[in-house]
C-alpha positions in Angstrom: -11.5 -123.3 75.3 -8.6 -123.5 77.1 -5.4 -124.7 76.3 -4.5 -128.2 77.0 -1.0 -128.5 75.8 0.8 -126.2 77.6 4.1 -125.2 76.9 7.1 -124.9 79.1 10.4 -122.3 78.9 12.8 -123.4 76.3 15.0 -126.1 76.9 18.9 -124.7 77.8 20.6 -124.8 74.8 17.6 -125.0 72.0 16.5 -121.0 72.4 15.5 -119.1 69.5 16.9 -116.0 67.6 14.2 -113.7 68.3 15.2 -110.7 66.7 15.9 -112.3 63.7 12.8 -114.1 63.9 10.6 -111.1 64.4 11.8 -109.5 61.2 11.2 -112.5 59.0 7.5 -112.5 61.0 7.1 -108.7 59.9 8.2 -109.7 56.3 5.9 -112.3 55.7 3.4 -110.4 57.5 2.2 -112.1 60.2 3.3 -109.0 62.6 2.8 -105.3 62.2 5.9 -104.2 64.0 9.0 -106.3 64.5 9.9 -104.4 67.8 6.8 -106.4 69.5 7.1 -108.0 72.6 6.9 -111.8 71.5 7.3 -114.7 74.7 8.1 -118.0 73.5 7.6 -121.6 75.1 8.6 -125.1 74.0 6.1 -127.7 73.5 7.5 -131.0 75.4 5.5 -133.8 74.3 7.6 -134.9 71.1 11.0 -136.9 70.4 11.5 -135.3 66.9 11.3 -132.1 65.5 11.3 -129.1 68.0 7.8 -127.6 68.3 7.4 -123.7 69.4 4.5 -121.4 70.3 5.1 -117.5 69.4 3.0 -115.0 71.3 3.0 -111.9 69.9 0.3 -109.2 69.0 -2.3 -111.2 70.7 -1.6 -113.7 68.0 -0.3 -117.1 68.4 1.8 -119.2 66.3 3.4 -122.7 66.1 6.8 -122.7 65.0 8.9 -126.1 63.6 11.9 -126.6 63.3 14.8 -129.9 63.1 16.6 -131.2 66.4 19.6 -129.6 67.0 22.7 -132.2 65.6 20.1 -134.0 63.6 20.6 -135.8 61.0 18.8 -134.4 57.5 16.9 -137.5 56.8 13.4 -137.5 58.5 13.7 -133.4 59.1 12.7 -132.4 56.3 11.0 -128.5 56.8 10.4 -128.2 53.6 8.4 -131.5 52.8 6.2 -131.1 55.8 5.1 -127.6 54.2 4.7 -128.3 51.1 2.4 -131.4 52.6 0.6 -129.6 54.8 -0.5 -126.3 51.9 -1.6 -129.0 49.8 -3.6 -131.1 52.0 -4.8 -128.1 54.0 -7.8 -127.2 50.9 -8.5 -131.0 50.9 -9.0 -132.2 54.4 -10.1 -129.8 57.3 -7.9 -131.7 59.7 -4.4 -130.0 58.4 -3.3 -126.7 60.2 -3.2 -124.0 57.4 0.4 -123.1 57.3 2.4 -119.4 57.2 5.0 -119.3 55.9 8.4 -121.2 55.5 12.5 -120.9 54.6 15.4 -121.9 54.2 17.5 -118.9 54.9 20.7 -119.9 57.6 20.2 -116.6 58.6 17.5 -116.5 60.6 17.7 -119.4 63.0 20.7 -121.8 61.1 18.3 -124.2 59.8 14.7 -124.4 57.8 11.6 -124.1 59.9 8.0 -123.3 59.3 5.5 -121.0 61.0 1.3 -122.8 61.5 -1.4 -121.7 62.9 -2.2 -122.8 66.5 -5.0 -124.9 66.6 -6.9 -125.2 70.1 -8.4 -128.2 71.4 -7.4 -131.3 73.0 -4.2 -133.6 72.6 -4.7 -136.9 74.4 -1.4 -137.6 75.8 -1.5 -140.4 78.6 -1.0 -137.6 81.7 -4.0 -135.9 79.9 -6.7 -138.9 79.7 -5.7 -139.7 83.4 -6.4 -136.2 84.2 -9.5 -135.9 82.8 -10.7 -139.5 84.4 -12.4 -140.4 81.0 -15.1 -143.3 81.4 -14.9 -146.5 79.5 -17.7 -144.8 77.0 -16.0 -141.3 76.3 -12.6 -143.8 75.3 -15.5 -145.9 72.6 -16.3 -142.6 71.3 -12.4 -141.2 71.1 -11.3 -144.1 69.5 -14.2 -144.2 67.1 -13.4 -140.6 65.8 -9.5 -141.4 65.9 -10.2 -144.0 63.6 -12.4 -142.4 61.2 -9.9 -139.7 60.5 -7.1 -142.7 59.7 -10.1 -143.9 57.4 -10.3 -140.8 55.6 -7.2 -139.7 55.6 -6.2 -142.9 53.5 -9.0 -142.2 51.2 -7.9 -138.8 49.8 -7.0 -138.1 46.5 -3.4 -137.3 46.4 -3.5 -136.5 43.2 -5.8 -134.2 43.5 -4.0 -132.3 46.5 -1.3 -131.9 43.8 0.7 -134.8 46.3 1.0 -137.3 43.3 5.2 -137.1 43.7 5.6 -137.0 46.9 6.8 -140.3 47.0 7.3 -143.6 45.3 4.6 -146.4 46.0 6.0 -149.1 44.2 8.2 -150.9 46.4 7.5 -149.3 49.3 7.1 -151.9 51.3 10.7 -153.8 50.4 12.8 -149.8 50.8 11.1 -149.5 54.3 12.0 -152.7 55.7 15.5 -152.4 53.9 15.9 -149.2 55.0 14.8 -149.5 58.8 17.3 -152.0 58.8 19.8 -150.0 57.8 19.1 -147.2 60.0 19.2 -149.6 62.9 22.7 -150.8 62.8 23.7 -147.0 61.6 22.2 -146.0 65.7 22.7 -149.2 67.5 24.5 -148.9 71.0 24.1 -152.4 72.3 23.5 -155.6 71.1 20.1 -157.0 70.9 19.9 -160.4 69.9 15.6 -159.6 68.9 16.6 -157.3 66.7 18.2 -158.9 64.2 16.0 -161.9 63.8 13.0 -159.4 63.3 14.8 -157.8 60.4 16.0 -160.9 58.5 12.2 -162.2 59.2 10.6 -159.1 57.7 13.1 -159.7 55.3 11.5 -162.7 54.2 7.8 -162.5 54.7 6.8 -158.9 53.7 4.1 -158.8 50.8 5.0 -157.9 47.6 1.0 -156.9 46.6 -0.2 -153.7 48.4 -2.4 -150.9 47.8 -1.2 -147.7 47.7 -2.4 -143.9 49.3 -1.2 -141.3 51.3 -0.1 -142.2 54.2 1.0 -140.2 58.0 3.4 -142.5 59.1 3.1 -141.2 62.7 -0.8 -141.3 63.4 -1.4 -141.8 67.3 -3.3 -140.1 69.8 -0.7 -137.2 71.2 -0.7 -136.6 66.8 -4.2 -135.7 67.3 -6.3 -132.5 68.0 -9.6 -133.0 69.5 -12.1 -129.9 69.1 -14.0 -130.6 72.2 -14.9 -133.2 75.3 -17.4 -134.5 73.0 -14.6 -136.1 71.3 -16.6 -136.4 67.5 -14.3 -134.6 66.1 -10.4 -133.7 65.1 -9.7 -130.4 64.8 -6.2 -131.3 63.3 -3.3 -134.1 62.8 -0.2 -132.9 64.0 3.1 -133.9 63.2 3.5 -134.7 59.1 7.2 -135.2 58.8 6.9 -138.8 57.5 3.9 -138.4 55.5 4.4 -139.9 52.0 2.7 -142.7 49.2 2.8 -145.9 50.1 1.0 -149.2 51.8 -1.9 -148.0 54.4 -1.0 -150.9 56.1 2.2 -150.4 56.6 0.8 -146.9 58.8 -1.9 -149.0 60.2 0.8 -151.6 61.6 2.9 -148.1 63.0 -0.7 -146.8 65.0 -0.6 -150.5 66.1 2.5 -150.8 67.2 2.0 -147.5 69.8 -1.6 -149.2 70.6 -1.0 -150.7 74.3 -3.4 -152.3 75.5 -4.6 -152.8 79.2 -4.2 -156.3 78.5 -0.5 -156.1 77.9 1.6 -157.0 79.8 3.2 -154.9 82.7 6.8 -154.0 80.4 4.8 -153.0 77.8 2.7 -150.6 79.4 5.3 -149.1 81.1 8.1 -148.6 78.0 5.1 -147.9 75.4 3.0 -145.7 77.6 -0.2 -144.7 76.0 -3.4 -143.6 76.9 -4.9 -146.5 75.1 -4.0 -148.9 78.0 -7.3 -147.3 79.8 -10.4 -148.7 80.0 -13.1 -148.1 77.1 -10.7 -148.5 74.5 -10.3 -151.1 72.3 -7.9 -154.1 71.7 -5.4 -153.9 68.9 -7.3 -156.8 66.9 -10.4 -154.8 67.2 -9.0 -152.4 66.0 -8.3 -154.2 62.7 -11.4 -155.0 62.4 -12.9 -151.8 62.8 -10.0 -150.5 60.5 -11.6 -153.4 58.1 -15.0 -152.4 58.3 -14.7 -148.8 57.4 -12.3 -148.9 54.8 -13.4 -151.4 53.0 -9.8 -153.3 52.7 -8.6 -156.5 53.3 -6.3 -156.9 55.8 -3.7 -159.8 54.9 -0.1 -160.1 56.6 -1.5 -158.8 60.4 2.0 -159.8 62.1 4.5 -158.5 59.3 2.5 -155.2 59.5 2.1 -155.4 63.0 6.1 -156.4 63.9 7.6 -153.8 61.3 5.5 -151.1 63.3 7.4 -152.0 66.3 10.8 -152.2 64.9 9.8 -148.9 63.4 9.0 -147.4 66.7 12.6 -149.3 67.9 14.7 -147.8 65.3 13.1 -144.1 66.2 13.2 -144.5 69.8 17.4 -146.0 69.0 17.9 -142.8 67.3 16.6 -140.3 69.4 19.0 -142.5 72.5 21.9 -142.6 69.9 21.5 -138.2 69.7 21.6 -138.3 73.4 24.1 -140.9 74.3 26.6 -138.6 72.0 26.0 -135.3 73.4 24.4 -134.0 70.6 21.1 -133.4 73.4 20.5 -132.9 77.0 16.8 -133.9 76.7 16.6 -136.2 80.4 13.8 -138.1 78.4 15.9 -139.6 76.3 17.8 -141.6 79.1 16.4 -144.8 79.0 15.2 -144.6 75.0 17.4 -147.7 74.4 14.9 -149.8 77.2 11.9 -148.9 75.0 13.7 -149.8 71.4 14.9 -153.2 72.9 11.6 -153.9 74.6 9.2 -152.7 71.2 12.2 -155.5 69.2 11.2 -158.0 72.2 7.7 -157.7 71.5 7.8 -157.6 67.5 9.6 -161.2 67.8 6.7 -162.3 70.2 4.2 -161.1 67.8 5.9 -163.4 65.2 6.4 -166.7 67.7 2.8 -166.2 68.2 1.6 -164.9 64.9 -0.9 -162.8 66.6 -1.0 -158.9 67.8 -2.4 -159.2 71.5 -1.9 -161.4 74.4 1.5 -161.7 73.5 3.3 -162.0 77.3 
């Protein structure tokens, strides 16, 4: 199948030290000759860790490294490598990883190498170009949700990941930590942000179940095997994976799940293929998740508001880096507006006590 996630030339200032990188690949047995010609492309879809495609000796690898001038929190390559390595035998939707290093002499930062998984990543652009039918989106959404439910049902102890996180007290820590991170990255006054933070502190659930959670499960982090849309070849971007309340995971996914019935401001600010006809509403996603997983879903407004606020914090942190000159990626220039929109939408959901028909 032809690739659908196209790489582009590496952005200026984000180049790799190819000589030392090829030596590393050779030492790990991934190439036969460290003098072989290598081409490097950069994936453009992500907003967090930097991801490159390495093509050498008729092989393709993917390299993941932290952004330049980014704080260590949330960019732990060793942790992400550990998760993928442990899960690969248990969850066939994880890419195979080959090597990890913290040696600063190679790229100056920790990084790891994994397989390049072929398939279809459903970005908004990809979905529009394919002119997908509503019936296709019904299958896509169903397959996407099946993968989510399967992930939450995994025996993380069997995968050797029982020490990955501290599920007890997870919700309280998340509410506190994301609030602190927002304030640390704030560049302007957004009244709804503090309102949402205060409301979540007061209304957070104190009893919940535990599971392995991905924390960024959305269409463009899933590789579909083919245009039958019935199989996921890989789930990507495991940097925030941990043990915690699976409803927090669902809430984050709902935050990204913009609907065709949402106001234009939401569809423009949080673009997603989920706006296209045939995708279920957020309420329908919740109903199907409950049916497939057998879980009771209480405190839904809290989880949705939390998901939106977390998106707001991530967008604001990236904008903070852009504003202070730590990255020149023009995609980041308006993320402060996305952050404010996410806070405002979360407050709308709280006031209306619902997750659809917010404006």
